[in-house]
All heavy atoms as a GROMACS GRO file, in nm:
protein
  625
    1MET      N    1  -0.088   1.103   0.558
    1MET     CA    2  -0.092   0.987   0.472
    1MET      C    3  -0.002   1.014   0.352
    1MET      O    4   0.000   1.125   0.301
    1MET     CB    5  -0.236   0.961   0.430
    1MET     CG    6  -0.252   0.833   0.354
    1MET     SD    7  -0.425   0.792   0.318
    1MET     CE    8  -0.495   0.789   0.480
    2ARG      N    9   0.070   0.908   0.314
    2ARG     CA   10   0.159   0.921   0.198
    2ARG      C   11   0.128   0.810   0.100
    2ARG      O   12   0.092   0.699   0.140
    2ARG     CB   13   0.305   0.905   0.243
    2ARG     CG   14   0.351   0.998   0.354
    2ARG     CD   15   0.438   1.110   0.308
    2ARG     NE   16   0.541   1.078   0.213
    2ARG     CZ   17   0.670   1.054   0.245
    2ARG    NH1   18   0.710   1.055   0.370
    2ARG    NH2   19   0.757   1.029   0.150
    3THR      N   20   0.141   0.838  -0.028
    3THR     CA   21   0.121   0.740  -0.133
    3THR      C   22   0.254   0.719  -0.204
    3THR      O   23   0.326   0.816  -0.232
    3THR     CB   24   0.014   0.788  -0.233
    3THR    OG1   25  -0.108   0.812  -0.161
    3THR    CG2   26  -0.011   0.685  -0.340
    4PHE      N   27   0.286   0.592  -0.232
    4PHE     CA   28   0.411   0.559  -0.300
    4PHE      C   29   0.392   0.426  -0.372
    4PHE      O   30   0.295   0.355  -0.349
    4PHE     CB   31   0.527   0.550  -0.199
    4PHE     CG   32   0.514   0.435  -0.102
    4PHE    CD1   33   0.585   0.317  -0.124
    4PHE    CD2   34   0.431   0.443   0.007
    4PHE    CE1   35   0.571   0.211  -0.036
    4PHE    CE2   36   0.417   0.338   0.096
    4PHE     CZ   37   0.488   0.220   0.074
    5ASN      N   38   0.485   0.394  -0.461
    5ASN     CA   39   0.482   0.267  -0.534
    5ASN      C   40   0.587   0.173  -0.477
    5ASN      O   41   0.699   0.215  -0.447
    5ASN     CB   42   0.508   0.288  -0.683
    5ASN     CG   43   0.396   0.362  -0.750
    5ASN    OD1   44   0.281   0.358  -0.706
    5ASN    ND2   45   0.426   0.430  -0.859
    6ASP      N   46   0.550   0.043  -0.466
    6ASP     CA   47   0.646  -0.056  -0.420
    6ASP      C   48   0.740  -0.094  -0.534
    6ASP      O   49   0.735  -0.036  -0.644
    6ASP     CB   50   0.577  -0.177  -0.357
    6ASP     CG   51   0.498  -0.262  -0.456
    6ASP    OD1   52   0.513  -0.246  -0.579
    6ASP    OD2   53   0.419  -0.347  -0.408
    7ASP      N   54   0.826  -0.193  -0.512
    7ASP     CA   55   0.924  -0.235  -0.612
    7ASP      C   56   0.860  -0.291  -0.739
    7ASP      O   57   0.924  -0.297  -0.843
    7ASP     CB   58   1.019  -0.341  -0.552
    7ASP     CG   59   1.100  -0.286  -0.437
    7ASP    OD1   60   1.140  -0.168  -0.442
    7ASP    OD2   61   1.126  -0.361  -0.340
    8ASN      N   62   0.734  -0.333  -0.729
    8ASN     CA   63   0.663  -0.389  -0.844
    8ASN      C   64   0.568  -0.290  -0.910
    8ASN      O   65   0.491  -0.326  -0.997
    8ASN     CB   66   0.584  -0.514  -0.802
    8ASN     CG   67   0.675  -0.623  -0.751
    8ASN    OD1   68   0.777  -0.653  -0.812
    8ASN    ND2   69   0.641  -0.681  -0.638
    9GLY      N   70   0.572  -0.165  -0.867
    9GLY     CA   71   0.488  -0.062  -0.924
    9GLY      C   72   0.348  -0.055  -0.866
    9GLY      O   73   0.264   0.020  -0.916
   10VAL      N   74   0.321  -0.131  -0.760
   10VAL     CA   75   0.190  -0.128  -0.695
   10VAL      C   76   0.183  -0.004  -0.604
   10VAL      O   77   0.275   0.021  -0.526
   10VAL     CB   78   0.165  -0.256  -0.613
   10VAL    CG1   79   0.034  -0.248  -0.536
   10VAL    CG2   80   0.169  -0.379  -0.704
   11ALA      N   81   0.075   0.071  -0.616
   11ALA     CA   82   0.058   0.192  -0.534
   11ALA      C   83   0.006   0.155  -0.395
   11ALA      O   84  -0.089   0.077  -0.382
   11ALA     CB   85  -0.040   0.287  -0.602
   12TRP      N   86   0.070   0.210  -0.293
   12TRP     CA   87   0.035   0.188  -0.153
   12TRP      C   88   0.014   0.322  -0.084
   12TRP      O   89   0.073   0.422  -0.123
   12TRP     CB   90   0.148   0.116  -0.080
   12TRP     CG   91   0.166  -0.026  -0.118
   12TRP    CD1   92   0.227  -0.074  -0.231
   12TRP    CD2   93   0.125  -0.140  -0.044
   12TRP    NE1   94   0.226  -0.210  -0.230
   12TRP    CE2   95   0.165  -0.255  -0.116
   12TRP    CE3   96   0.060  -0.157   0.078
   12TRP    CZ2   97   0.139  -0.383  -0.071
   12TRP    CZ3   98   0.035  -0.286   0.123
   12TRP    CH2   99   0.074  -0.397   0.048
   13GLN      N  100  -0.065   0.318   0.023
   13GLN     CA  101  -0.075   0.432   0.113
   13GLN      C  102  -0.015   0.391   0.247
   13GLN      O  103  -0.032   0.277   0.291
   13GLN     CB  104  -0.220   0.475   0.132
   13GLN     CG  105  -0.275   0.546   0.012
   13GLN     CD  106  -0.410   0.607   0.038
   13GLN    OE1  107  -0.490   0.554   0.113
   13GLN    NE2  108  -0.436   0.720  -0.026
   14ALA      N  109   0.053   0.485   0.308
   14ALA     CA  110   0.112   0.463   0.441
   14ALA      C  111   0.058   0.572   0.533
   14ALA      O  112   0.043   0.687   0.492
   14ALA     CB  113   0.263   0.470   0.434
   15ALA      N  114   0.029   0.532   0.656
   15ALA     CA  115  -0.023   0.628   0.754
   15ALA      C  116   0.021   0.585   0.893
   15ALA      O  117   0.052   0.468   0.917
   15ALA     CB  118  -0.174   0.635   0.747
   16LEU      N  119   0.024   0.680   0.984
   16LEU     CA  120   0.057   0.651   1.123
   16LEU      C  121  -0.069   0.618   1.201
   16LEU      O  122  -0.176   0.674   1.174
   16LEU     CB  123   0.125   0.772   1.188
   16LEU     CG  124   0.262   0.807   1.134
   16LEU    CD1  125   0.309   0.936   1.198
   16LEU    CD2  126   0.361   0.696   1.160
   17LEU      N  127  -0.055   0.530   1.297
   17LEU     CA  128  -0.165   0.493   1.384
   17LEU      C  129  -0.113   0.488   1.527
   17LEU      O  130  -0.014   0.418   1.554
   17LEU     CB  131  -0.222   0.357   1.344
   17LEU     CG  132  -0.332   0.300   1.433
   17LEU    CD1  133  -0.458   0.386   1.424
   17LEU    CD2  134  -0.363   0.157   1.393
   18GLU      N  135  -0.176   0.564   1.614
   18GLU     CA  136  -0.138   0.561   1.755
   18GLU      C  137  -0.216   0.448   1.820
   18GLU      O  138  -0.339   0.450   1.827
   18GLU     CB  139  -0.168   0.694   1.822
   18GLU     CG  140  -0.116   0.702   1.963
   18GLU     CD  141  -0.129   0.842   2.021
   18GLU    OE1  142  -0.215   0.920   1.975
   18GLU    OE2  143  -0.052   0.874   2.112
   19ALA      N  144  -0.143   0.347   1.867
   19ALA     CA  145  -0.205   0.229   1.927
   19ALA      C  146  -0.200   0.240   2.079
   19ALA      O  147  -0.154   0.339   2.135
   19ALA     CB  148  -0.131   0.105   1.878
   20SER      N  149  -0.244   0.136   2.144
   20SER     CA  150  -0.246   0.136   2.290
   20SER      C  151  -0.104   0.130   2.347
   20SER      O  152  -0.009   0.094   2.278
   20SER     CB  153  -0.328   0.019   2.342
   20SER     OG  154  -0.276  -0.102   2.293
   21TYR      N  155  -0.092   0.167   2.472
   21TYR     CA  156   0.034   0.165   2.547
   21TYR      C  157   0.142   0.250   2.483
   21TYR      O  158   0.260   0.222   2.496
   21TYR     CB  159   0.083   0.022   2.568
   21TYR     CG  160  -0.017  -0.064   2.640
   21TYR    CD1  161  -0.089  -0.161   2.571
   21TYR    CD2  162  -0.040  -0.047   2.775
   21TYR    CE1  163  -0.182  -0.239   2.637
   21TYR    CE2  164  -0.135  -0.124   2.842
   21TYR     CZ  165  -0.205  -0.221   2.772
   21TYR     OH  166  -0.298  -0.297   2.837
   22GLY      N  167   0.103   0.352   2.408
   22GLY     CA  168   0.199   0.443   2.349
   22GLY      C  169   0.268   0.392   2.224
   22GLY      O  170   0.360   0.455   2.173
   23ASN      N  171   0.225   0.277   2.172
   23ASN     CA  172   0.285   0.223   2.050
   23ASN      C  173   0.239   0.305   1.929
   23ASN      O  174   0.124   0.345   1.921
   23ASN     CB  175   0.244   0.077   2.029
   23ASN     CG  176   0.308  -0.014   2.128
   23ASN    OD1  177   0.428  -0.008   2.149
   23ASN    ND2  178   0.230  -0.101   2.190
   24ILE      N  179   0.332   0.325   1.838
   24ILE     CA  180   0.302   0.394   1.713
   24ILE      C  181   0.328   0.293   1.601
   24ILE      O  182   0.435   0.233   1.593
   24ILE     CB  183   0.391   0.518   1.691
   24ILE    CG1  184   0.391   0.609   1.814
   24ILE    CG2  185   0.351   0.591   1.564
   24ILE    CD1  186   0.260   0.674   1.844
   25MET      N  187   0.228   0.277   1.515
   25MET     CA  188   0.244   0.186   1.402
   25MET      C  189   0.240   0.264   1.272
   25MET      O  190   0.168   0.364   1.260
   25MET     CB  191   0.129   0.084   1.396
   25MET     CG  192   0.134  -0.022   1.499
   25MET     SD  193   0.016  -0.159   1.474
   25MET     CE  194  -0.116  -0.093   1.380
   26LEU      N  195   0.318   0.215   1.178
   26LEU     CA  196   0.309   0.261   1.041
   26LEU      C  197   0.226   0.154   0.970
   26LEU      O  198   0.262   0.036   0.972
   26LEU     CB  199   0.450   0.272   0.981
   26LEU     CG  200   0.463   0.331   0.842
   26LEU    CD1  201   0.399   0.469   0.833
   26LEU    CD2  202   0.610   0.340   0.804
   27VAL      N  203   0.112   0.192   0.917
   27VAL     CA  204   0.024   0.096   0.851
   27VAL      C  205   0.025   0.122   0.701
   27VAL      O  206   0.032   0.237   0.655
   27VAL     CB  207  -0.119   0.100   0.908
   27VAL    CG1  208  -0.120   0.054   1.051
   27VAL    CG2  209  -0.180   0.238   0.900
   28PHE      N  210   0.021   0.013   0.627
   28PHE     CA  211   0.027   0.018   0.481
   28PHE      C  212  -0.096  -0.052   0.424
   28PHE      O  213  -0.138  -0.156   0.474
   28PHE     CB  214   0.150  -0.058   0.429
   28PHE     CG  215   0.281  -0.004   0.476
   28PHE    CD1  216   0.342  -0.056   0.589
   28PHE    CD2  217   0.345   0.099   0.408
   28PHE    CE1  218   0.465  -0.008   0.633
   28PHE    CE2  219   0.467   0.148   0.450
   28PHE     CZ  220   0.527   0.094   0.563
   29SER      N  221  -0.152   0.005   0.319
   29SER     CA  222  -0.259  -0.062   0.246
   29SER      C  223  -0.246  -0.026   0.098
   29SER      O  224  -0.216   0.089   0.064
   29SER     CB  225  -0.396  -0.021   0.300
   29SER     OG  226  -0.412   0.118   0.295
   30PRO      N  227  -0.267  -0.125   0.011
   30PRO     CA  228  -0.259  -0.095  -0.133
   30PRO      C  229  -0.380  -0.015  -0.176
   30PRO      O  230  -0.489  -0.027  -0.119
   30PRO     CB  231  -0.258  -0.234  -0.197
   30PRO     CG  232  -0.329  -0.322  -0.100
   30PRO     CD  233  -0.300  -0.264   0.036
   31LEU      N  234  -0.363   0.069  -0.277
   31LEU     CA  235  -0.476   0.146  -0.327
   31LEU      C  236  -0.582   0.055  -0.387
   31LEU      O  237  -0.700   0.086  -0.382
   31LEU     CB  238  -0.430   0.250  -0.430
   31LEU     CG  239  -0.347   0.365  -0.376
   31LEU    CD1  240  -0.311   0.463  -0.487
   31LEU    CD2  241  -0.420   0.438  -0.265
   32LYS      N  242  -0.538  -0.058  -0.443
   32LYS     CA  243  -0.632  -0.158  -0.497
   32LYS      C  244  -0.600  -0.289  -0.427
   32LYS      O  245  -0.493  -0.345  -0.446
   32LYS     CB  246  -0.615  -0.173  -0.648
   32LYS     CG  247  -0.654  -0.049  -0.725
   32LYS     CD  248  -0.642  -0.070  -0.873
   32LYS     CE  249  -0.681   0.056  -0.948
   32LYS     NZ  250  -0.669   0.040  -1.092
   33GLY      N  251  -0.693  -0.334  -0.346
   33GLY     CA  252  -0.672  -0.460  -0.277
   33GLY      C  253  -0.710  -0.448  -0.131
   33GLY      O  254  -0.742  -0.340  -0.082
   34GLU      N  255  -0.704  -0.560  -0.063
   34GLU     CA  256  -0.750  -0.567   0.076
   34GLU      C  257  -0.638  -0.592   0.176
   34GLU      O  258  -0.662  -0.597   0.295
   34GLU     CB  259  -0.854  -0.678   0.089
   34GLU     CG  260  -0.978  -0.655   0.004
   34GLU     CD  261  -1.053  -0.529   0.042
   34GLU    OE1  262  -1.066  -0.501   0.163
   34GLU    OE2  263  -1.098  -0.459  -0.049
   35GLU      N  264  -0.517  -0.610   0.132
   35GLU     CA  265  -0.406  -0.643   0.221
   35GLU      C  266  -0.370  -0.525   0.310
   35GLU      O  267  -0.360  -0.412   0.263
   35GLU     CB  268  -0.284  -0.684   0.137
   35GLU     CG  269  -0.164  -0.723   0.218
   35GLU     CD  270  -0.047  -0.763   0.130
   35GLU    OE1  271  -0.061  -0.767   0.007
   35GLU    OE2  272   0.059  -0.789   0.185
   36HIS      N  273  -0.351  -0.551   0.437
   36HIS     CA  274  -0.303  -0.449   0.530
   36HIS      C  275  -0.175  -0.500   0.592
   36HIS      O  276  -0.161  -0.619   0.623
   36HIS     CB  277  -0.405  -0.424   0.642
   36HIS     CG  278  -0.535  -0.370   0.592
   36HIS    ND1  279  -0.554  -0.239   0.561
   36HIS    CD2  280  -0.653  -0.432   0.567
   36HIS    CE1  281  -0.676  -0.221   0.519
   36HIS    NE2  282  -0.739  -0.336   0.522
   37ARG      N  283  -0.080  -0.409   0.612
   37ARG     CA  284   0.048  -0.445   0.671
   37ARG      C  285   0.080  -0.345   0.780
   37ARG      O  286   0.030  -0.233   0.779
   37ARG     CB  287   0.157  -0.450   0.564
   37ARG     CG  288   0.123  -0.550   0.452
   37ARG     CD  289   0.237  -0.571   0.356
   37ARG     NE  290   0.350  -0.636   0.419
   37ARG     CZ  291   0.364  -0.766   0.437
   37ARG    NH1  292   0.267  -0.849   0.401
   37ARG    NH2  293   0.472  -0.817   0.492
   38LYS      N  294   0.165  -0.385   0.874
   38LYS     CA  295   0.201  -0.296   0.985
   38LYS      C  296   0.350  -0.308   1.017
   38LYS      O  297   0.413  -0.410   0.993
   38LYS     CB  298   0.121  -0.331   1.111
   38LYS     CG  299   0.160  -0.465   1.169
   38LYS     CD  300   0.085  -0.496   1.295
   38LYS     CE  301   0.132  -0.634   1.345
   38LYS     NZ  302   0.053  -0.689   1.447
   39LYS      N  303   0.401  -0.199   1.071
   39LYS     CA  304   0.538  -0.196   1.123
   39LYS      C  305   0.536  -0.102   1.243
   39LYS      O  306   0.496   0.013   1.230
   39LYS     CB  307   0.637  -0.147   1.018
   39LYS     CG  308   0.779  -0.139   1.070
   39LYS     CD  309   0.876  -0.109   0.960
   39LYS     CE  310   1.018  -0.089   1.010
   39LYS     NZ  311   1.069  -0.191   1.098
   40PHE      N  312   0.578  -0.154   1.359
   40PHE     CA  313   0.586  -0.068   1.477
   40PHE      C  314   0.706   0.024   1.463
   40PHE      O  315   0.813  -0.017   1.417
   40PHE     CB  316   0.598  -0.152   1.604
   40PHE     CG  317   0.468  -0.216   1.644
   40PHE    CD1  318   0.442  -0.347   1.611
   40PHE    CD2  319   0.373  -0.144   1.713
   40PHE    CE1  320   0.321  -0.406   1.646
   40PHE    CE2  321   0.251  -0.202   1.749
   40PHE     CZ  322   0.227  -0.334   1.716
   41MET      N  323   0.688   0.149   1.502
   41MET     CA  324   0.796   0.247   1.494
   41MET      C  325   0.858   0.262   1.633
   41MET      O  326   0.789   0.253   1.734
   41MET     CB  327   0.742   0.381   1.445
   41MET     CG  328   0.689   0.374   1.303
   41MET     SD  329   0.643   0.536   1.238
   41MET     CE  330   0.801   0.617   1.233
   42ASP      N  331   0.986   0.286   1.633
   42ASP     CA  332   1.059   0.305   1.758
   42ASP      C  333   1.071   0.455   1.784
   42ASP      O  334   1.176   0.515   1.763
   42ASP     CB  335   1.196   0.239   1.749
   42ASP     CG  336   1.272   0.246   1.879
   42ASP    OD1  337   1.207   0.257   1.985
   42ASP    OD2  338   1.396   0.241   1.876
   43THR      N  339   0.960   0.515   1.825
   43THR     CA  340   0.957   0.658   1.853
   43THR      C  341   0.887   0.682   1.987
   43THR      O  342   0.800   0.605   2.026
   43THR     CB  343   0.882   0.736   1.743
   43THR    OG1  344   0.752   0.682   1.729
   43THR    CG2  345   0.955   0.730   1.611
   44PRO      N  346   0.923   0.789   2.056
   44PRO     CA  347   0.867   0.812   2.190
   44PRO      C  348   0.722   0.861   2.191
   44PRO      O  349   0.652   0.844   2.289
   44PRO     CB  350   0.960   0.916   2.250
   44PRO     CG  351   1.017   0.988   2.133
   44PRO     CD  352   1.026   0.886   2.023
   45ASN      N  353   0.677   0.922   2.080
   45ASN     CA  354   0.541   0.976   2.079
   45ASN      C  355   0.497   1.002   1.935
   45ASN      O  356   0.576   0.997   1.841
   45ASN     CB  357   0.532   1.103   2.163
   45ASN     CG  358   0.631   1.208   2.120
   45ASN    OD1  359   0.634   1.246   2.003
   45ASN    ND2  360   0.714   1.255   2.212
   46LEU      N  361   0.370   1.032   1.920
   46LEU     CA  362   0.313   1.053   1.786
   46LEU      C  363   0.372   1.176   1.717
   46LEU      O  364   0.394   1.174   1.596
   46LEU     CB  365   0.161   1.065   1.796
   46LEU     CG  366   0.086   1.074   1.664
   46LEU    CD1  367   0.114   0.952   1.576
   46LEU    CD2  368  -0.064   1.087   1.688
   47ALA      N  369   0.400   1.281   1.791
   47ALA     CA  370   0.458   1.401   1.729
   47ALA      C  371   0.593   1.371   1.666
   47ALA      O  372   0.620   1.413   1.553
   47ALA     CB  373   0.471   1.512   1.833
   48LYS      N  374   0.677   1.297   1.737
   48LYS     CA  375   0.809   1.260   1.683
   48LYS      C  376   0.792   1.165   1.564
   48LYS      O  377   0.862   1.178   1.463
   48LYS     CB  378   0.893   1.196   1.793
   48LYS     CG  379   1.029   1.150   1.748
   48LYS     CD  380   1.118   1.264   1.712
   48LYS     CE  381   1.259   1.213   1.684
   48LYS     NZ  382   1.337   1.310   1.608
   49ALA      N  383   0.699   1.071   1.576
   49ALA     CA  384   0.674   0.977   1.466
   49ALA      C  385   0.629   1.052   1.340
   49ALA      O  386   0.670   1.020   1.229
   49ALA     CB  387   0.569   0.875   1.507
   50ASP      N  388   0.544   1.154   1.359
   50ASP     CA  389   0.496   1.232   1.246
   50ASP      C  390   0.611   1.306   1.177
   50ASP      O  391   0.618   1.310   1.054
   50ASP     CB  392   0.388   1.330   1.292
   50ASP     CG  393   0.312   1.391   1.177
   50ASP    OD1  394   0.271   1.317   1.086
   50ASP    OD2  395   0.294   1.515   1.177
   51GLN      N  396   0.702   1.362   1.255
   51GLN     CA  397   0.819   1.428   1.197
   51GLN      C  398   0.901   1.330   1.115
   51GLN      O  399   0.944   1.361   1.003
   51GLN     CB  400   0.907   1.488   1.306
   51GLN     CG  401   0.851   1.608   1.374
   51GLN     CD  402   0.940   1.656   1.488
   51GLN    OE1  403   1.022   1.582   1.541
   51GLN    NE2  404   0.922   1.780   1.527
   52GLU      N  405   0.926   1.212   1.170
   52GLU     CA  406   1.004   1.110   1.098
   52GLU      C  407   0.930   1.067   0.972
   52GLU      O  408   0.991   1.055   0.865
   52GLU     CB  409   1.030   0.990   1.188
   52GLU     CG  410   1.126   1.020   1.301
   52GLU     CD  411   1.152   0.898   1.389
   52GLU    OE1  412   1.122   0.784   1.346
   52GLU    OE2  413   1.200   0.918   1.501
   53PHE      N  414   0.800   1.041   0.985
   53PHE     CA  415   0.720   0.994   0.873
   53PHE      C  416   0.727   1.092   0.756
   53PHE      O  417   0.744   1.052   0.641
   53PHE     CB  418   0.576   0.976   0.921
   53PHE     CG  419   0.479   0.931   0.816
   53PHE    CD1  420   0.493   0.809   0.753
   53PHE    CD2  421   0.372   1.012   0.780
   53PHE    CE1  422   0.402   0.766   0.657
   53PHE    CE2  423   0.281   0.970   0.684
   53PHE     CZ  424   0.296   0.848   0.623
   54LEU      N  425   0.715   1.220   0.785
   54LEU     CA  426   0.719   1.320   0.679
   54LEU      C  427   0.857   1.331   0.613
   54LEU      O  428   0.868   1.376   0.500
   54LEU     CB  429   0.675   1.456   0.734
   54LEU     CG  430   0.529   1.464   0.776
   54LEU    CD1  431   0.500   1.599   0.843
   54LEU    CD2  432   0.435   1.440   0.659
   55SER      N  433   0.961   1.289   0.684
   55SER     CA  434   1.096   1.298   0.629
   55SER      C  435   1.138   1.174   0.550
   55SER      O  436   1.239   1.177   0.480
   55SER     CB  437   1.197   1.323   0.741
   55SER     OG  438   1.216   1.205   0.818
   56PHE      N  439   1.060   1.066   0.557
   56PHE     CA  440   1.098   0.942   0.487
   56PHE      C  441   1.095   0.962   0.337
   56PHE      O  442   1.000   1.017   0.282
   56PHE     CB  443   1.003   0.828   0.521
   56PHE     CG  444   1.011   0.777   0.662
   56PHE    CD1  445   0.898   0.728   0.725
   56PHE    CD2  446   1.129   0.777   0.732
   56PHE    CE1  447   0.903   0.680   0.855
   56PHE    CE2  448   1.136   0.730   0.862
   56PHE     CZ  449   1.022   0.682   0.922
   57SER      N  450   1.197   0.912   0.270
   57SER     CA  451   1.197   0.910   0.124
   57SER      C  452   1.108   0.794   0.077
   57SER      O  453   1.070   0.706   0.157
   57SER     CB  454   1.339   0.889   0.072
   57SER     OG  455   1.384   0.758   0.103
   58GLU      N  456   1.075   0.792  -0.050
   58GLU     CA  457   0.997   0.681  -0.102
   58GLU      C  458   1.073   0.550  -0.089
   58GLU      O  459   1.013   0.446  -0.062
   58GLU     CB  460   0.954   0.708  -0.246
   58GLU     CG  461   0.846   0.813  -0.255
   58GLU     CD  462   0.773   0.817  -0.387
   58GLU    OE1  463   0.792   0.725  -0.470
   58GLU    OE2  464   0.695   0.911  -0.406
   59GLU      N  465   1.204   0.553  -0.105
   59GLU     CA  466   1.284   0.431  -0.088
   59GLU      C  467   1.277   0.381   0.056
   59GLU      O  468   1.267   0.260   0.082
   59GLU     CB  469   1.429   0.453  -0.130
   59GLU     CG  470   1.512   0.326  -0.126
   59GLU     CD  471   1.454   0.211  -0.208
   59GLU    OE1  472   1.405   0.235  -0.320
   59GLU    OE2  473   1.457   0.096  -0.159
   60GLU      N  474   1.279   0.473   0.152
   60GLU     CA  475   1.265   0.432   0.293
   60GLU      C  476   1.127   0.372   0.319
   60GLU      O  477   1.115   0.272   0.392
   60GLU     CB  478   1.290   0.551   0.385
   60GLU     CG  479   1.436   0.592   0.390
   60GLU     CD  480   1.458   0.723   0.464
   60GLU    OE1  481   1.388   0.822   0.434
   60GLU    OE2  482   1.546   0.725   0.552
   61LEU      N  483   1.023   0.428   0.258
   61LEU     CA  484   0.890   0.370   0.272
   61LEU      C  485   0.884   0.230   0.211
   61LEU      O  486   0.825   0.139   0.269
   61LEU     CB  487   0.785   0.461   0.209
   61LEU     CG  488   0.756   0.591   0.282
   61LEU    CD1  489   0.666   0.681   0.197
   61LEU    CD2  490   0.691   0.564   0.418
   62ARG      N  491   0.949   0.211   0.096
   62ARG     CA  492   0.952   0.078   0.034
   62ARG      C  493   1.025  -0.021   0.124
   62ARG      O  494   0.982  -0.135   0.140
   62ARG     CB  495   1.019   0.084  -0.104
   62ARG     CG  496   0.928   0.137  -0.212
   62ARG     CD  497   0.989   0.120  -0.350
   62ARG     NE  498   1.092   0.219  -0.376
   62ARG     CZ  499   1.068   0.342  -0.420
   62ARG    NH1  500   0.944   0.382  -0.443
   62ARG    NH2  501   1.167   0.425  -0.442
   63THR      N  502   1.135   0.022   0.185
   63THR     CA  503   1.208  -0.065   0.277
   63THR      C  504   1.121  -0.104   0.395
   63THR      O  505   1.115  -0.222   0.434
   63THR     CB  506   1.338   0.004   0.325
   63THR    OG1  507   1.422   0.028   0.213
   63THR    CG2  508   1.410  -0.080   0.428
   64MET      N  509   1.051  -0.009   0.452
   64MET     CA  510   0.964  -0.039   0.567
   64MET      C  511   0.847  -0.128   0.528
   64MET      O  512   0.805  -0.214   0.605
   64MET     CB  513   0.917   0.090   0.632
   64MET     CG  514   1.028   0.156   0.711
   64MET     SD  515   0.974   0.305   0.792
   64MET     CE  516   1.038   0.424   0.677
   65LEU      N  517   0.797  -0.112   0.406
   65LEU     CA  518   0.692  -0.201   0.356
   65LEU      C  519   0.745  -0.344   0.349
   65LEU      O  520   0.678  -0.438   0.392
   65LEU     CB  521   0.641  -0.154   0.220
   65LEU     CG  522   0.539  -0.244   0.152
   65LEU    CD1  523   0.411  -0.256   0.234
   65LEU    CD2  524   0.509  -0.193   0.011
   66ARG      N  525   0.867  -0.362   0.298
   66ARG     CA  526   0.927  -0.496   0.290
   66ARG      C  527   0.946  -0.556   0.429
   66ARG      O  528   0.936  -0.676   0.447
   66ARG     CB  529   1.061  -0.491   0.216
   66ARG     CG  530   1.047  -0.471   0.065
   66ARG     CD  531   1.179  -0.491  -0.007
   66ARG     NE  532   1.280  -0.394   0.031
   66ARG     CZ  533   1.300  -0.277  -0.029
   66ARG    NH1  534   1.224  -0.240  -0.129
   66ARG    NH2  535   1.398  -0.196   0.012
   67GLU      N  536   0.976  -0.472   0.528
   67GLU     CA  537   0.999  -0.517   0.666
   67GLU      C  538   0.868  -0.538   0.744
   67GLU      O  539   0.871  -0.596   0.852
   67GLU     CB  540   1.084  -0.415   0.741
   67GLU     CG  541   1.224  -0.400   0.688
   67GLU     CD  542   1.298  -0.282   0.749
   67GLU    OE1  543   1.236  -0.200   0.819
   67GLU    OE2  544   1.420  -0.272   0.725
   68SER      N  545   0.758  -0.492   0.690
   68SER     CA  546   0.630  -0.499   0.761
   68SER      C  547   0.574  -0.641   0.763
   68SER      O  548   0.619  -0.728   0.688
   68SER     CB  549   0.530  -0.402   0.697
   68SER     OG  550   0.494  -0.447   0.567
   69THR      N  551   0.474  -0.661   0.847
   69THR     CA  552   0.406  -0.789   0.857
   69THR      C  553   0.259  -0.771   0.825
   69THR      O  554   0.204  -0.662   0.839
   69THR     CB  555   0.421  -0.850   0.999
   69THR    OG1  556   0.368  -0.757   1.094
   69THR    CG2  557   0.566  -0.880   1.031
   70LEU      N  558   0.196  -0.880   0.784
   70LEU     CA  559   0.052  -0.875   0.756
   70LEU      C  560  -0.023  -0.836   0.882
   70LEU      O  561   0.018  -0.871   0.994
   70LEU     CB  562   0.003  -1.011   0.708
   70LEU     CG  563   0.040  -1.049   0.565
   70LEU    CD1  564  -0.003  -1.191   0.537
   70LEU    CD2  565  -0.024  -0.953   0.466
   71TRP      N  566  -0.133  -0.764   0.864
   71TRP     CA  567  -0.211  -0.718   0.978
   71TRP      C  568  -0.359  -0.726   0.945
   71TRP      O  569  -0.402  -0.679   0.839
   71TRP     CB  570  -0.172  -0.575   1.013
   71TRP     CG  571  -0.250  -0.514   1.124
   71TRP    CD1  572  -0.279  -0.572   1.244
   71TRP    CD2  573  -0.312  -0.386   1.127
   71TRP    NE1  574  -0.353  -0.487   1.322
   71TRP    CE2  575  -0.375  -0.370   1.251
   71TRP    CE3  576  -0.319  -0.282   1.036
   71TRP    CZ2  577  -0.443  -0.257   1.288
   71TRP    CZ3  578  -0.388  -0.167   1.071
   71TRP    CH2  579  -0.449  -0.155   1.196
   72ASP      N  580  -0.434  -0.782   1.035
   72ASP     CA  581  -0.579  -0.786   1.026
   72ASP      C  582  -0.633  -0.682   1.123
   72ASP      O  583  -0.633  -0.708   1.244
   72ASP     CB  584  -0.633  -0.924   1.058
   72ASP     CG  585  -0.784  -0.931   1.054
   72ASP    OD1  586  -0.850  -0.830   1.021
   72ASP    OD2  587  -0.837  -1.040   1.084
   73PRO      N  588  -0.677  -0.566   1.077
   73PRO     CA  589  -0.724  -0.461   1.168
   73PRO      C  590  -0.836  -0.509   1.262
   73PRO      O  591  -0.846  -0.464   1.375
   73PRO     CB  592  -0.774  -0.351   1.076
   73PRO     CG  593  -0.704  -0.374   0.947
   73PRO     CD  594  -0.684  -0.522   0.938
   74ALA      N  595  -0.917  -0.602   1.217
   74ALA     CA  596  -1.027  -0.653   1.301
   74ALA      C  597  -0.976  -0.736   1.418
   74ALA      O  598  -1.042  -0.749   1.519
   74ALA     CB  599  -1.123  -0.736   1.216
   75ALA      N  600  -0.854  -0.789   1.405
   75ALA     CA  601  -0.797  -0.873   1.510
   75ALA      C  602  -0.723  -0.792   1.616
   75ALA      O  603  -0.679  -0.845   1.716
   75ALA     CB  604  -0.702  -0.976   1.450
   76GLY      N  605  -0.704  -0.665   1.592
   76GLY     CA  606  -0.634  -0.580   1.688
   76GLY      C  607  -0.488  -0.564   1.652
   76GLY      O  608  -0.448  -0.575   1.537
   77LEU      N  609  -0.404  -0.543   1.754
   77LEU     CA  610  -0.264  -0.508   1.731
   77LEU      C  611  -0.168  -0.623   1.750
   77LEU      O  612  -0.049  -0.602   1.761
   77LEU     CB  613  -0.225  -0.393   1.827
   77LEU     CG  614  -0.306  -0.267   1.809
   77LEU    CD1  615  -0.264  -0.163   1.911
   77LEU    CD2  616  -0.292  -0.213   1.669
   78GLU      N  617  -0.213  -0.743   1.755
   78GLU     CA  618  -0.126  -0.859   1.779
   78GLU      C  619  -0.012  -0.865   1.682
   78GLU      O  620  -0.019  -0.835   1.571
   78GLU     CB  621  -0.207  -0.987   1.768
   78GLU     CG  622  -0.325  -0.987   1.860
   78GLU     CD  623  -0.420  -1.102   1.831
   78GLU    OE1  624  -0.401  -1.174   1.733
   78GLU    OE2  625  -0.511  -1.119   1.908
   0.00000   0.00000   0.00000
């Protein structure tokens, strides 16, 4: 799990989630608030995704947050 600030200074946490059918998601949630966001990663497996995740700069995390979509964890991976 990584913590970073978005362009507006809001603190977010990012973490990897291994979903069904081998999909790997990068999930984002603000430290204060209820919004959840997701971005599917184009990686072959969780080990490779973890290596990439650890190498991301904070600017790369901010870019991926901007590219992410809203996600309702209770609704599944739609």
